[in-house]
Every structure is written in structure tokens, then in C-alpha cells.
N, C-alpha and C positions, 0 to 999 in steps of 0.2 A: 858729339863733347856729352862727357856726363858732368849734372851739377853735384857738387857739393851740400847737403844739409848744412844751413847757418844753426851753429848753437850760442842758447846765451852764456859771451864769460859772464854776465853779473850772477849768474843762477851758478857757477861751476865753484867761482873765486867766495861766492857765501858773503858777498860786500854789505857794508852794515851803508846805507842813503842817507845821508847825512848834509845839510842846507848849508853848513859851516866849510863846506871842504868845496872850497870856489875853485882851484885847482884841478878836483875831478870834474870837478861837473863842467868846465870851460869844454871839456871835449868834448860833450854833448851837444856844443853849440857851432853851428857857421860863422864864417869872416863876417857875416853881419849883425850876428847876434841871437841868429833865429835858433830853435829847437832841431834838431836832427831826427827825421824821420826813423823809424825803428829798422822800417824793410835796410836801411843802408850802416847803421850802427850795430844791426843784429841782435836786438836785445827781443826778448819776448815780452809779448802785452803788460803782464805787469811790474817788471822790472822799468818798460818803459812808464807803464803811468807813475810810477815813485820818481823815476827821474824826473816828468816835466814837473810833478810838486814839489819836489825838491829845488828845481833852479828857479821855479814861480817866489815861492818863498825866498830865495838867496837875492831877486830881483828886489822883492820886495823891503829888504833889510838892506840897501844898495850894495851887498858883496859884489853882484854880478849886477852889467848894463843890463835895460833893454834893447839898446839900439848903440853897433856901435861904426862911427863916423870914419 
């Protein structure tokens, strides 16, 4: 079985990371509200850091929940 190399969909799309885009950032959160790691999302390290920063800013401004119950 040959494994395909994962590629960062965010780098190809040249997406601008914005903390105000809660719908986009919610794709990177689990059901519990935790940030999904990059080995699952397939994002490269710089993109994952930008996503993490944006999620934390959105949580601080109450655009995203800290915990989902």
C-alpha cells in the first residue's frame, strides 16, 4: 500500500486567516471544542500556527466557544 503525501490545502488556496471568520475556524475544532492537530487536518506547520492563533483570538472575543457541552 502506497501512502500519498499530504499537502496543505490552505497554502494552495492562499487563504487569509481571520479570527472573525468563525465558520471557517470551526472546521478545525473537534466536537468538544478542542483544536484538531495538524496530522489530522493535513495543514503545514506555519498554517497550523496561524489557525491556532486565530482560534484563540476568536475564543477570547467570544466568537467561538472554549468548551462545547
